[in-house]
Structures are given as structure tokens and as C-alpha cells.
C-alpha positions, 0 to 999 in steps of 0.5 A, a space after each residue: 108851417 104845414 110840416 110843423 103842424 104835422 110834426 106837432 100832431 104826430 108828437 101829440 098822438 105819440 104822447 097820448 099813445 104812450 100815456 094810454 099804454 102806461 095806463 093799460 099796463 098798470 100793475 093790478 095789485 093783489 088783495 093782500 097787499 091792499 090790506 097791508 098798505 091800508 093797515 100801515 096807513 091807518 096805524 100810522 095816522 092813529 099813532 101820529 094824531 094831528 094837534 087839531 080837535 077830533 071833530 074838525 073836518 080834517 079829522 072827520 075825513 080820516 074817520 070816514 076812511 077808517 070806518 070804510 076799512 073797518 067794514 071791509 076788514 073788521 078789527 076790534 082796535 079800529 072799532 075801539 078807536 072810533 068809539 074812543 073818538 066819539 066818547 071823547 067828544 061826547 058825540 057832539 059836533 063842532 058848534 055852528 049849526 049850518 057849517 057843512 064842515 062840522 057834519 063830517 064827523 057825524 058820518 062816523 057817528 051814524 055809521 057806528 049807530 048802524 052797527 050798534 043802534 045806541 041813540 047817544 051816538 046820533 042824538 046830538 048830531 041830529 039836534 044840530 042837523 035839525 037846525 037846518 030846517 029853521 035857518 034864517 035867512 032861509 033863501 039859498 044864496 051861494 055867493 062867496 062874497 056875502 056874509 052868510 057864505 059859510 051857511 050854505 053849501 057854497 064851495 065844492 068841498 062842502 059836498 063831501 062834508 055835509 050831504 053824506 051825513 044828511 043822507 045817512 041820517 035819513 037811512 038810519 032814522 027812517 025820516 026822509 026830511 034829511 035826504 029831501 033837504 040834502 037833495 035841494 041843497 046839493 042841486 042848488 050847488 050843482 046848478 051854481 058851481 058845475 061847469 057843463 062844458 068840462 064836467 067839473 066843479 069850480 071850487 066856489 064862484 070866485 074861481 069862475 073867471 080865473 085862468 091858469 098861466 096857460 089861460 085854462 079854467 082853473 079846476 082844483 083837483 081835491 075840490 073835485 075829489 071832495 065832490 065825487 067822494 061825497 057823491 059816492 057816499 050819498 049814493 051809498 045811503 040813498 035808497 035804490 028805488 029813489 027816483 032822484 038817484 038817476 041824477 046823482 048817478 049821471 053826475 058821477 058818470 059824467 065827471 068820471 068820464 072827464 076825469 080819466 082824460 085828465 089823469 097823468 101818465 104817472 097815475 096822479 091828477 094835476 092840482 089844477 086839473 086842466 093845466 099841469 104847468 100850474 103844479 106838476 107834482 104828484 098829489 095824493 088827496 085828490 088822486 085818492 078821492 078819484 080812485 075811490 069814486 072810479 072804483 066804486 062806480 065800477 063796483 056798482 055797475 055805473 062805469 065800464 070796468 075795461 075802460 076805467 079799471 086801468 085808471 084806478 090801478 094806475 092811481 093806486 100804484 102812485 098812491 102806494 109809492 107815496 107811503 113811507 116805510 112807517 106808513 106815513 102817506 106823503 104828498 098830501 096838499 096842505 089845507 087850502 082853497 085851490 091848487 097849491 104846492 106839495 112836498 113829499 113830507 106833507 100830510 094831513 089826516 084827510 089824506 089817509 082818510 081818502 086813501 082808506 076809502 080808495 083802498 076799500 073799493 080797490 080791494 072790492 074791484 080785485 078778482 083775487 
């Protein structure tokens, strides 16, 4: 029995060393190739729009990525695409005053306003955001099985959908109330869904007691990707001297430290983060959000480059391998609420959006 245990330990150490070696040897891309891949993915998505209306969260996530790419590498065609989107929607949000999903598209509206401060870009989004301050019932209730569950930020995904828009609105208008409200709601969700043992978020409270086939806690990759992606965008909009900033930076650092331990040797993250046996296939949307957050953390001095950069480059290498010759990004897990199967041909607008966010920070991380 002792010999068997020693063999098991030796094999575990060997596999760990092999995985670490794979990451250390991750090929660092060059800046020109990063831009080329970003352009191909952006063009494919614009040429192959989803049938869903442009104000839904799937589409809104793509436009946040397109804006990140535009800021990195300005091209008139992409600015025109974002302006055409806003004009076609008359700068409205999908009607529902409290649903977090509906505020994703507002992130791009506000970005456009910061480029060219025309009130029409944000007036309707601000009107709908203001309804948050008159919410009834007004007591925060994050239980998933109660009738107002969609009115609060009661699921992990919501932390990408609404908080960045609230933080951006304060930055754009100079009115601190939006950032203040964001802080209250974000911390309530953190307190409720964050697992301090694993430094990860449950998707919602219905996942608290669920266990995988190997009896591990079930943390959804893209769900946590939504969290760190949104966290980065909140930090970008939050004033540098805000006393609350340290809290959000600390969450990003803790989650990032946890995430690099869970990355596969191939560079992707398993759909169920702690258990590769649930769905062991490359998945690009969660991986892209993680690459985005890790690269941003390095670029902004929160994460150690030597430690974290190999994980970013390995993730980018995997993401690029999922792009078809025509620019279609595959292996994007379909719309869902937890770990699920994904195929090469699967794509959704939020996948390219996350890819463009990742690319924008990978590019900045490169020295040449």
C-alpha cells in the first residue's frame, strides 16, 4: 500500500511538472499577430450577426470587446459599426428597469459618449439606471427561488452585465451615486455567492450544495469569467484614489491566484473549474475572460508578470487555435447557467467579445 501511495505521489508530481513546463514554454505572440487575429474575429462577427436584437446581453458583450479593440487600434469602420448599433436602437436599453443583463449595451453607449459627449448617447440609459434608486421592494434579496430574483444581482453573470455601466456612468457624468449604488450591490453579491475557501463565485445559490461526479464543488468557468471580466471594467472606471478600490483589487488578486492553479496544460479552463471530468474540452468564452483579467492585472501592477504571464500566453495560444480561417471563433459554450458541452462549431457574440477584450490586454502586455 505504501508503495502504491509513493507511486501515486510521484505520478502527481510528474504531471504537475509537465503542466508547469507546458505553461512556461508557452509561445509569446507578437503584436502584429494579435491585431490580425482580433481583426479577423471582429470582422467575422460583424458580417455574421446573431438573429437576436442588438440590445441583448449576448450582443452587448461583443460591442464591449469591439470598443476595446477600437481604443487599441482605431479604425473608422468599427466606430461606425458601434454608432450604427446605437442609432438603430435609438440609444435605448431593453425595457426592464432592474435586470442587470440590459445594462451591458449601455457600457458601449457610455464609451461612445466619452469619445464624443453627445447627451443622446446616454440619456435613455441614465433614465433607466435611475430607476434603481426607486426600486420596490428595496430590501436586497439574492435568493434564486424568490419572485424578484432577476431584480437583484443574484447570479455571477450579473457582475459583468450591470456594475461596469454603473461605474462608467459616474465617471462620465460626475455623479457619484451610480458608483455608490454599484458598490453596495456588488458587495452584497460577493458576500452571498463568493466561496472564500476556493476564491471563486457560485453561479447562484442553487449551486451551493451541488457536487460534481467526483464530489467537488461545481464552479462554472464562464460564470467566474463574467465576474473577473466585469471586475476589471469596474476598476477601469473607478477613480484611482477611491478608498473602496483596494477591496476590488484584492478580490481580483485572490481569484487570479486561484485560477492559475486550475488552468489545463493545454491552456483552457475546464467548464467546471474544479473537475475536468464534468466537461473536458476546450472552451473559449470562459478562457478569454480569464486571459483578459489576468493580462489586465499584470498590465496594471496587481499581478506579478513572471508568475502570471505564462498563463496568459498559453490561454491566448489556445484561443487562437479555436479560430477558423474565416475568423469565426469556435468552442464557445452556448447560452446556459452552468458547465455544459461545447463543440467546435459553437459560437455566440459574447465569445468574440471576450476574445477582443483579451486581445486588447495581451497586446499591451507584449514588449514588442
